[in-house]
C-alpha positions as CSV (number, residue, x, y, z in Angstrom):
1,M,48.9,18.5,-73.7
2,Y,51.2,15.8,-75.0
3,N,50.2,12.4,-73.5
4,G,53.3,10.6,-74.7
5,T,51.7,9.6,-77.9
6,Q,50.0,12.6,-79.2
7,C,48.8,16.0,-78.3
8,I,45.4,16.1,-76.7
9,A,42.9,18.7,-75.4
10,C,40.8,18.3,-72.3
11,N,37.4,19.9,-72.8
12,P,35.4,21.5,-70.0
13,P,34.5,20.4,-67.4
14,T,37.5,18.1,-67.3
15,Y,41.0,19.0,-66.1
16,Y,44.5,18.3,-67.3
17,L,46.0,15.8,-65.0
18,F,49.8,16.0,-65.3
19,L,50.3,13.0,-63.0
20,N,49.4,10.6,-65.8
21,R,48.9,13.1,-68.7
22,T,45.1,12.3,-68.9
23,C,42.0,14.3,-68.7
24,Y,40.4,14.2,-65.2
25,T,36.6,14.4,-64.8
26,P,35.7,16.0,-61.4
27,S,33.4,13.9,-59.1
28,S,30.5,15.4,-57.3
29,C,30.9,16.7,-53.8
30,T,28.6,18.2,-51.1
31,N,27.6,21.8,-51.7
32,V,28.7,23.3,-48.4
33,N,27.4,26.8,-49.1
34,A,24.0,25.5,-50.1
35,L,23.8,23.3,-46.9
36,R,24.9,26.2,-44.7
37,A,22.3,28.5,-46.2
38,S,19.6,25.9,-45.6
39,G,20.3,25.6,-41.9
40,T,18.9,22.1,-42.0
41,F,22.0,20.1,-41.3
42,I,23.3,18.2,-38.2
43,D,26.9,18.2,-37.0
44,I,27.8,15.2,-34.9
45,G,31.2,15.1,-33.1
46,S,33.9,15.7,-35.6
47,Y,31.5,15.3,-38.5
48,T,30.8,18.9,-39.2
49,L,30.1,21.1,-42.2
50,T,33.3,22.9,-41.6
51,A,35.2,19.6,-41.6
52,V,33.6,18.7,-45.0
53,Q,34.7,22.1,-46.4
54,N,38.2,21.5,-45.1
55,N,38.3,18.1,-46.7
56,I,37.2,19.5,-50.1
57,S,39.7,22.3,-49.9
58,S,42.6,20.1,-49.0
59,N,41.9,17.6,-51.8
60,P,44.2,18.2,-54.7
61,Y,41.5,16.9,-57.1
62,P,38.8,19.4,-58.0
63,C,35.1,18.4,-57.4
64,T,31.9,19.7,-58.7
65,P,29.5,20.9,-56.0
66,C,26.1,19.3,-56.0
67,P,23.2,21.6,-57.2
68,S,21.6,23.7,-54.5
69,N,18.4,21.7,-54.7
70,T,20.2,18.4,-54.1
71,P,23.1,19.7,-52.0
72,I,24.5,16.6,-50.3
73,F,26.6,13.9,-52.0
74,D,25.9,10.4,-50.6
75,G,28.9,8.8,-52.3
76,L,26.9,7.9,-55.4
77,K,24.7,10.8,-56.3
78,C,23.5,14.2,-55.1
79,I,20.4,14.0,-53.0
80,A,17.8,16.3,-51.4
81,C,16.2,15.7,-48.0
82,P,12.5,16.2,-47.9
83,V,11.0,19.3,-46.3
84,G,11.0,18.9,-42.5
85,T,14.0,16.6,-42.4
86,Y,17.7,17.3,-41.8
87,Y,21.0,16.5,-43.6
88,V,23.2,14.3,-41.4
89,I,26.8,15.2,-42.1
90,K,28.2,12.1,-40.4
91,N,26.7,9.6,-42.9
92,N,25.2,11.8,-45.6
93,T,21.6,10.7,-45.0
94,C,18.4,12.4,-44.2
95,Y,17.1,12.6,-40.6
96,T,13.4,12.9,-39.7
97,P,13.0,14.7,-36.3
98,V,11.7,12.5,-33.5
99,T,8.3,13.4,-32.0
100,F,8.1,14.0,-28.3
101,T,5.3,14.5,-25.7
102,N,4.3,18.1,-25.3
103,V,5.3,18.5,-21.6
104,G,4.1,22.2,-21.5
105,A,0.6,21.3,-22.7
106,L,0.4,18.4,-20.2
107,T,1.6,20.7,-17.4
108,T,-1.2,23.1,-18.2
109,I,-3.8,20.3,-18.3
110,N,-2.6,19.1,-14.9
111,Q,-2.8,22.6,-13.4
112,V,-6.4,23.1,-14.6
113,N,-7.4,19.6,-13.5
114,P,-5.0,18.4,-10.8
115,G,-4.3,14.7,-10.9
116,T,-5.2,14.3,-14.6
117,V,-1.5,13.5,-15.4
118,I,-0.3,10.4,-13.5
119,S,3.4,9.9,-12.6
120,Y,4.2,6.2,-12.0
121,Q,7.3,4.1,-11.6
122,G,9.6,7.1,-11.7
123,V,8.2,8.5,-14.9
124,T,7.2,12.1,-14.4
125,L,6.9,15.3,-16.4
126,T,10.3,16.3,-15.1
127,T,12.0,13.0,-16.2
128,I,10.4,13.3,-19.7
129,T,11.7,16.9,-19.9
130,N,15.2,15.7,-19.0
131,Q,15.0,13.0,-21.6
132,I,14.0,15.5,-24.3
133,N,16.7,17.9,-23.3
134,A,19.3,15.1,-23.5
135,F,18.4,14.2,-27.0
136,P,21.1,15.7,-29.3
137,Y,19.1,15.8,-32.6
138,P,16.3,18.1,-33.8
139,K,12.9,17.1,-32.5
140,Q,9.3,18.0,-32.8
141,Y,6.5,18.2,-30.3
142,C,3.0,16.9,-30.2
143,P,0.3,19.6,-30.8
144,T,-1.4,21.1,-27.7
145,A,-4.7,19.4,-28.6
146,T,-3.0,15.9,-28.7
147,P,-0.1,16.3,-26.3
148,L,0.9,12.7,-25.5
149,Y,3.1,10.7,-27.8
150,N,2.5,7.0,-27.5
151,G,5.3,5.9,-29.7
152,V,3.2,5.9,-32.9
153,S,1.1,9.1,-32.8
154,C,0.1,12.0,-30.7
155,I,-3.1,11.5,-28.7
156,A,-5.5,13.2,-26.4
157,C,-7.1,11.4,-23.5
158,P,-10.9,11.7,-23.5
159,T,-12.7,13.3,-20.6
160,G,-12.9,10.9,-17.6
161,T,-9.6,9.3,-18.5
162,Y,-6.0,10.2,-17.3
163,Y,-2.6,10.6,-18.9
164,L,-0.5,7.7,-17.7
165,L,3.1,8.8,-18.3
166,S,4.7,5.4,-17.5
167,T,3.0,3.7,-20.5
168,S,2.3,6.8,-22.6
169,A,-1.4,5.8,-22.7
170,C,-4.8,6.9,-21.5
171,Y,-5.9,5.3,-18.3
172,L,-9.5,4.6,-17.6
173,P,-10.2,4.5,-13.9
174,Q,-11.2,1.1,-12.5
175,N,-14.3,0.7,-10.3
176,A,-13.9,0.4,-6.6
177,T,-16.2,-0.5,-3.7
178,N,-18.2,2.5,-2.6
179,T,-17.5,2.3,1.2
180,N,-19.7,5.3,2.0
181,A,-22.7,3.8,0.3
182,I,-22.3,0.4,2.0
183,G,-21.8,2.1,5.4
184,A,-25.1,3.9,4.9
185,T,-26.9,0.6,4.6
186,N,-25.9,-0.7,8.0
187,R,-25.9,-4.1,6.3
188,Y,-22.3,-5.2,6.1
189,I,-20.0,-7.8,7.7
190,Q,-16.5,-6.9,8.9
191,V,-14.1,-9.8,9.6
192,N,-10.6,-9.2,11.0
193,N,-8.9,-6.5,8.8
194,W,-11.7,-6.6,6.2
195,T,-13.4,-3.4,7.5
196,L,-14.9,-0.4,5.7
197,A,-12.1,1.8,7.0
198,N,-9.3,-0.5,5.8
199,I,-10.9,-1.0,2.4
200,A,-11.3,2.8,2.0
201,A,-7.6,3.2,3.0
202,Q,-6.5,0.6,0.5
203,I,-8.5,2.4,-2.3
204,A,-7.0,5.8,-1.3
205,A,-3.4,4.3,-1.4
206,Q,-3.8,3.1,-5.0
207,P,-1.3,4.8,-7.4
208,F,-4.1,5.2,-10.0
209,P,-7.5,6.9,-9.6
210,T,-10.6,4.8,-9.1
211,T,-14.3,5.3,-9.7
212,P,-16.6,4.4,-6.8
213,C,-19.4,2.0,-7.7
214,P,-22.8,3.7,-7.9
215,S,-24.6,3.9,-4.6
216,S,-27.3,1.6,-5.9
217,I,-24.7,-1.1,-6.7
218,P,-21.9,-0.3,-4.2
219,L,-19.9,-3.6,-3.9
220,L,-17.2,-4.4,-6.4
221,S,-17.3,-8.2,-6.8
222,A,-15.1,-9.9,-9.4
223,G,-14.8,-6.7,-11.3
224,T,-18.5,-5.9,-11.4
225,C,-20.5,-3.5,-9.2
226,I,-23.4,-5.3,-7.5
227,P,-26.1,-4.7,-5.0
228,C,-27.1,-6.8,-2.0
229,P,-30.9,-7.0,-1.7
230,V,-32.7,-6.1,1.5
231,G,-32.3,-9.0,3.9
232,Q,-28.8,-9.7,2.7
233,Y,-25.5,-8.3,4.0
234,Y,-22.4,-7.1,2.2
235,D,-19.6,-9.6,3.0
236,L,-16.5,-7.3,2.9
237,K,-14.0,-10.2,3.1
238,N,-15.4,-12.2,0.2
239,S,-16.9,-9.3,-1.8
240,T,-20.2,-11.2,-2.0
241,C,-23.7,-10.9,-0.6
242,Y,-24.4,-12.9,2.5
243,S,-27.9,-14.4,3.2
244,P,-28.3,-15.0,6.9
245,G,-29.5,-18.5,7.9
246,Y,-31.4,-19.5,11.0
247,G,-29.8,-19.7,14.4
248,M,-30.6,-20.3,18.1
249,N,-33.4,-18.1,19.4
250,V,-31.9,-17.4,22.8
251,P,-34.5,-15.0,24.1
252,A,-37.2,-17.6,23.4
253,L,-35.1,-20.3,25.1
254,I,-34.7,-18.0,28.1
255,A,-38.4,-17.3,28.3
256,S,-39.2,-21.0,28.2
257,G,-36.8,-21.8,31.1
258,K,-36.4,-25.2,29.6
259,Y,-32.6,-25.4,29.4
260,V,-29.7,-26.7,31.5
261,N,-26.4,-24.9,32.1
262,I,-23.5,-27.4,32.3
263,G,-20.1,-26.1,33.2
264,S,-19.0,-23.3,30.8
265,S,-21.9,-24.2,28.5
266,T,-24.3,-21.6,29.8
267,I,-27.1,-19.5,28.3
268,S,-24.8,-16.4,28.9
269,A,-21.9,-18.1,27.0
270,L,-24.3,-19.0,24.2
271,N,-25.5,-15.5,23.9
272,A,-21.9,-14.2,23.9
273,S,-20.8,-16.6,21.2
274,I,-23.7,-15.5,19.0
275,A,-22.9,-11.9,19.6
276,A,-19.2,-12.4,18.7
277,N,-20.0,-14.0,15.4
278,P,-19.6,-11.4,12.7
279,F,-22.1,-13.2,10.4
280,P,-25.7,-12.4,11.4
281,H,-28.4,-15.0,11.6
282,K,-32.2,-15.1,11.7
283,P,-33.5,-16.4,15.1
284,C,-35.5,-19.6,14.9
285,P,-39.3,-19.1,15.6
286,A,-40.1,-19.0,19.3
287,A,-42.1,-22.2,19.0
288,T,-39.0,-24.0,17.6
289,P,-36.1,-22.1,19.2
290,L,-33.3,-24.7,18.8
291,F,-31.2,-24.7,15.7
292,I,-29.9,-28.3,15.5
293,G,-28.8,-30.2,12.4
294,G,-29.6,-27.4,10.1
295,A,-33.2,-27.1,11.2
296,C,-35.2,-25.2,13.9
297,I,-36.7,-27.6,16.3
298,A,-38.4,-27.7,19.7
299,C,-37.8,-30.2,22.5
300,P,-40.8,-32.3,23.5
301,V,-43.0,-31.0,26.3
302,G,-41.5,-31.9,29.7
303,T,-37.9,-32.1,28.4
304,Y,-35.0,-29.6,28.6
305,V,-32.2,-28.5,26.4
306,L,-28.7,-29.5,27.5
307,L,-26.5,-26.5,26.5
308,S,-23.4,-28.7,26.5
309,N,-24.5,-30.7,23.4
310,F,-27.9,-29.1,22.4
311,T,-29.9,-32.3,23.0
312,C,-33.3,-32.8,24.6
313,Y,-33.1,-34.2,28.1
314,Q,-35.9,-36.2,29.8
315,P,-35.8,-35.5,33.5
316,K,-35.4,-38.6,35.7
317,N,-37.5,-39.5,38.7
318,V,-36.1,-38.9,42.2
319,T,-37.3,-39.8,45.7
320,N,-40.0,-37.5,47.1
321,V,-38.1,-36.6,50.3
322,T,-40.9,-34.5,51.7
323,A,-43.5,-37.2,51.3
324,L,-41.1,-39.9,52.6
325,N,-40.2,-37.8,55.6
326,A,-43.9,-37.4,56.4
327,T,-44.4,-41.1,56.7
328,H,-41.8,-41.4,59.5
329,R,-41.2,-44.9,58.1
330,Y,-37.6,-44.9,56.8
331,V,-34.3,-46.2,58.1
332,N,-31.1,-44.2,57.9
333,I,-28.0,-46.4,57.7
334,G,-24.6,-44.9,57.6
335,S,-24.4,-42.3,54.8
336,Y,-27.7,-43.6,53.4
337,T,-29.8,-41.0,55.1
338,L,-32.8,-39.0,54.0
339,A,-30.8,-35.9,54.5
340,N,-28.1,-37.1,52.1
341,I,-30.7,-38.1,49.5
342,A,-32.2,-34.6,49.8
343,H,-28.7,-33.0,49.4
344,N,-27.8,-35.1,46.3
345,I,-31.1,-34.2,44.7
346,S,-30.7,-30.4,45.4
347,S,-27.1,-30.4,44.2
348,S,-27.9,-32.0,40.8
349,I,-27.6,-29.7,37.8
350,Y,-30.2,-31.7,35.9
351,P,-33.9,-31.2,36.2
352,Y,-35.8,-34.0,37.9
353,V,-39.4,-35.3,38.6
354,Q,-40.3,-36.1,42.2
355,C,-42.0,-39.4,42.8
356,S,-45.7,-39.1,43.8
357,T,-46.8,-38.8,47.4
358,S,-48.4,-42.3,47.1
359,A,-45.2,-43.9,45.9
360,P,-42.5,-41.6,47.2
361,L,-39.3,-43.7,47.0
362,F,-37.4,-44.0,43.7
363,N,-35.8,-47.5,43.6
364,G,-33.6,-46.8,40.4
365,S,-36.1,-47.9,37.9
C-alpha cells in the first residue's frame, strides 16, 4: 500500500486502513462465544451478550476476541472471573453471588420443632422468600446444617435457642417468673392487677419464648431467679420477697375485753381492715397484743384500748348510783336527779369505776 510517501506492507495481525493509509492494530474485545459457552454471565436490561455481539459486528474496525480463559474485555485488558462468580455484561466486572438464608431448611426445622423459628416485626419465612425471589442476580443458599445467614456467615442456632428472623440471629430465651411454682407455695401477695393470673397472661403474650425460673427459685427479680425463704412471701408487684412484720393481735384483744369501740372505730372494722390488707403480718403476742409505734405493747392493768387512736384509757370514777339510792339521802333538783345521773353513766361509751359504797358520790375530782 502506498501511504503517500512510500509503499508499505502491514504485517499480521494488523490491517490496511485506507482511511489514512496506515496499518491498524485491532484492539481486544469480549469473546462472546466463550462467554456464551461458559453460561456464567449476567444480562441486565439492554446490556446483554447479544447486544455486545451486535456492537462488535457493526463496528467497521476489526477486533481480536479475548482468549477463552480470559474472555471479557474490561476496557484495558482481558480478564477472567474466578470460579463461582459471574461476568456482568453491563460493566464488564465479576459478580460474586449473594448468600441467602436457606428457607427450605428453616421450614423443615420449624415443622419438626414448632416455634423454633420466630417471625417478628413483619419478617417471616414468606417475606424472606419473596425477597429472595425478587433478587435479579444469581444467588447461593446457606447449607442445611447452617441455614441462617446473618449478613456475614451462615449459622446454626444451638439447641435451646431460636432462629429470630427479624435480626437474623439466634435468640436465647429469657427467664420468666414461674407462676405455677409460686402458686403452689401459697405464699404470695397479689396487689391490684399484680396477680399470678395476669403475670402468666403477660408472659404468654410475649412475642418471644421464655424459660420459667426453676421451681426452687421461682421469682424473677431484676433479671435473676430467686427464692423466698419459708416465713417470707413473694411480692408480685415489686418482684421481691416480703418479710411480714408484727401487727395487732385482734383475737387476743377480743379475748381480753379491754377495748372501747368509738364510732366507726370498732373491733369489727379493725378486723376487716387487717383482712383487706394484702400484705400479711405476724400477730403480736397475746400478752402484748397492741402494735403501736412499731412495737408490740400491752396497756396497764385496769386500762382499756381506745380503738379510735389506739391509746390506753384509764377509766374515770363515777357516782355509785345504787349505793347512793340506798341511803335515801339525796336531793333531786330540776334535771339534776339520781335517775339522770344513772342514765348518763349507762349511756357513756367509756368504761368507768364506781365510787365505793362508803363514799358513793363522785364530786368531779
